[in-house]
Residue frames relative to the residue before (quaternion, step in Angstrom):
aa qw qx qy qz dx dy dz
M 1.0000 0.0000 0.0000 0.0000 0.00 0.00 0.00
F 0.3641 -0.7211 0.5519 0.2072 3.52 -0.97 0.94
Q 0.3986 -0.7185 0.5303 0.2089 3.53 -1.23 0.57
K 0.6340 -0.5084 0.4282 0.3953 3.53 -1.29 0.48
K 0.8231 0.1978 -0.2188 0.4852 3.59 -1.06 1.00
E 0.4723 0.6517 -0.4593 0.3758 3.61 1.23 0.14
I 0.3252 -0.7055 0.5960 0.2033 3.55 -1.09 0.78
I 0.0402 0.8009 -0.5909 0.0882 3.56 -0.76 1.15
Y 0.4217 -0.6597 0.5450 0.2999 3.54 -1.32 -0.09
S 0.0980 -0.7715 0.6284 0.0204 3.55 -0.94 1.03
E 0.4876 -0.6763 0.4533 0.3152 3.58 -0.86 0.82
T 0.6881 0.4664 -0.2936 0.4720 3.61 1.15 -0.36
L 0.7898 0.2998 -0.1539 0.5125 3.63 1.02 -0.69
G 0.4281 -0.6559 0.4960 0.3749 3.57 1.16 -0.49
V 0.7908 -0.1891 0.1853 0.5518 3.56 -0.99 -0.87
C 0.1161 0.8064 -0.5661 0.1255 3.55 -0.71 1.06
I 0.3847 -0.6908 0.5624 0.2418 3.50 -1.33 0.29
V 0.3994 -0.6489 0.5796 0.2890 3.54 -1.11 0.72
D 0.2370 -0.8229 0.5073 0.0969 3.54 -0.06 1.35
D 0.7747 -0.1398 0.1278 0.6033 3.56 1.08 -0.78
I 0.2464 -0.6881 0.6475 0.2158 3.51 -1.39 0.17
V 0.0269 -0.8387 0.5406 -0.0599 3.54 -0.42 1.29
K 0.3942 -0.6681 0.5729 0.2646 3.52 -1.34 0.34
L 0.0280 -0.7819 0.6227 -0.0068 3.57 -0.87 0.99
A 0.3309 -0.7512 0.5412 0.1829 3.59 -1.06 0.74
D 0.3522 -0.7047 0.5685 0.2371 3.56 -1.19 0.56
N 0.7689 -0.3661 0.2555 0.4577 3.59 -1.28 -0.15
R 0.6923 0.4523 -0.2691 0.4936 3.59 1.19 -0.55
K 0.5110 -0.6666 0.3880 0.3796 3.58 1.34 0.15
D 0.4120 0.6546 -0.5128 0.3725 3.61 1.21 0.41
T 0.2526 -0.7758 0.5597 0.1452 3.60 -0.95 0.81
Y 0.0926 -0.7772 0.6223 0.0113 3.49 -1.17 0.78
S 0.4499 -0.6719 0.5171 0.2806 3.57 -1.16 0.59
Y 0.0652 -0.7903 0.6093 -0.0007 3.53 -1.00 0.92
Y 0.3887 -0.6468 0.5932 0.2806 3.53 -1.22 0.58
L 0.2012 -0.7026 0.6644 0.1563 3.55 -1.08 0.76
L 0.0658 -0.8160 0.5742 -0.0132 3.55 -0.38 1.28
R 0.0805 -0.7691 0.6325 0.0432 3.55 -1.08 0.80
S 0.5126 -0.6410 0.4834 0.3045 3.53 -1.01 0.88
V 0.4596 -0.6659 0.5146 0.2837 3.57 -1.03 0.81
F 0.7387 0.4447 -0.2240 0.4543 3.55 1.03 -0.76
D 0.7789 0.1084 -0.0694 0.6138 3.59 1.21 -0.42
R 0.2531 -0.8318 0.4763 0.1311 3.57 0.12 1.32
T 0.5727 0.5770 -0.3941 0.4287 3.63 1.20 -0.17
K 0.6420 0.4967 -0.3214 0.4876 3.60 1.22 -0.41
K 0.1018 0.7841 -0.6016 0.1138 3.53 -0.83 1.09
A 0.0834 -0.7760 0.6232 0.0495 3.51 -1.33 0.37
Y 0.2646 -0.7066 0.6321 0.1767 3.52 -1.23 0.63
I 0.0230 -0.8048 0.5906 -0.0536 3.54 -0.61 1.21
P 0.4695 -0.6723 0.4706 0.3257 3.66 -0.72 0.91
V 0.5161 -0.6335 0.4781 0.3221 3.58 -1.01 0.78
E 0.7839 0.2083 -0.1110 0.5742 3.57 0.99 -0.83
N 0.8530 0.1731 -0.1280 0.4755 3.54 -1.21 0.59
H 0.3350 0.7298 -0.5326 0.2673 3.59 0.90 0.85
S 0.3730 -0.7229 0.5330 0.2327 3.56 -1.14 0.57
V 0.5599 0.5753 -0.3903 0.4508 3.59 1.25 -0.24
K 0.3885 -0.7176 0.5214 0.2496 3.59 -0.87 0.91
L 0.0275 -0.7626 0.6453 -0.0348 3.50 -0.86 1.13
R 0.1075 0.7975 -0.5879 0.0826 3.58 -1.01 0.78
T 0.5927 -0.5195 0.4505 0.4194 3.52 -1.28 0.18
L 0.6130 -0.5512 0.4138 0.3861 3.55 -1.24 0.35
I 0.5776 -0.5597 0.4555 0.3817 3.54 -1.21 0.37
T 0.5511 -0.6057 0.4475 0.3594 3.58 -1.19 0.41
A 0.6608 -0.4864 0.3828 0.4246 3.56 -1.29 0.27
Q 0.6375 0.5312 -0.3306 0.4496 3.60 1.01 -0.75
E 0.6500 0.5000 -0.3099 0.4811 3.57 0.99 -0.85
A 0.6423 0.5291 -0.3185 0.4539 3.56 0.97 -0.90
Q 0.6632 0.5052 -0.3084 0.4580 3.58 0.91 -0.89
A 0.6474 0.5142 -0.3207 0.4622 3.59 0.98 -0.82
I 0.6534 0.4933 -0.3182 0.4779 3.61 0.95 -0.79
K 0.6470 0.5281 -0.3212 0.4465 3.60 0.93 -0.89
E 0.7082 0.4625 -0.2580 0.4668 3.59 1.00 -0.79
H 0.4778 0.6692 -0.4372 0.3644 3.59 1.30 -0.21
E 0.5426 -0.6645 0.4124 0.3066 3.58 -0.90 0.92
D 0.7218 0.3955 -0.2387 0.5153 3.61 1.18 -0.48
F 0.1962 0.8231 -0.5181 0.1251 3.62 1.14 0.46
D 0.6615 0.5254 -0.3090 0.4370 3.59 0.98 -0.82
Q 0.6353 0.5445 -0.3167 0.4469 3.57 1.24 -0.36
Y 0.5192 0.6245 -0.4194 0.4056 3.60 1.27 -0.28
S 0.6219 -0.5327 0.4141 0.3976 3.57 -1.24 0.42
Q 0.6370 -0.5247 0.4066 0.3918 3.54 -1.27 0.42
A 0.6308 0.5482 -0.3322 0.4373 3.58 1.02 -0.77
V 0.6628 0.4826 -0.3026 0.4861 3.59 0.98 -0.84
R 0.6512 0.5034 -0.3232 0.4669 3.61 0.91 -0.83
N 0.6313 0.5192 -0.3353 0.4685 3.60 1.04 -0.72
E 0.6420 0.5198 -0.3239 0.4613 3.57 0.97 -0.86
V 0.6467 0.5154 -0.3183 0.4635 3.59 0.87 -0.93
N 0.7046 0.4618 -0.2814 0.4594 3.61 0.77 -0.96
Y 0.6255 0.5320 -0.3404 0.4580 3.56 1.05 -0.70
V 0.6717 0.4982 -0.2947 0.4623 3.56 0.84 -0.98
L 0.6813 0.4822 -0.2948 0.4652 3.59 0.90 -0.89
S 0.6464 0.5200 -0.3303 0.4502 3.61 1.06 -0.60
K 0.6920 0.4754 -0.2641 0.4747 3.61 1.22 -0.42
K 0.5899 0.6023 -0.3975 0.3622 3.60 1.13 -0.15
């Protein structure tokens, strides 16, 4: 489980912050915990992802060593914008 204010990677938003963990109810009034994720690069982009049983891939950020290796790869420009953003974000924080 991720914690509030943790910076993670979401396959839908890229690098994002766990802005909050909220309870939302369904039509039967059952409540479930959701991550409120906000993009680090565009704070207007957000997503609610169930804490349990989500289909969106969420993970911790890559390490600085992994980011450096990707950045030095000859095909770095061919990686998706989300991956390049993650690499640059991680390297800017080391």
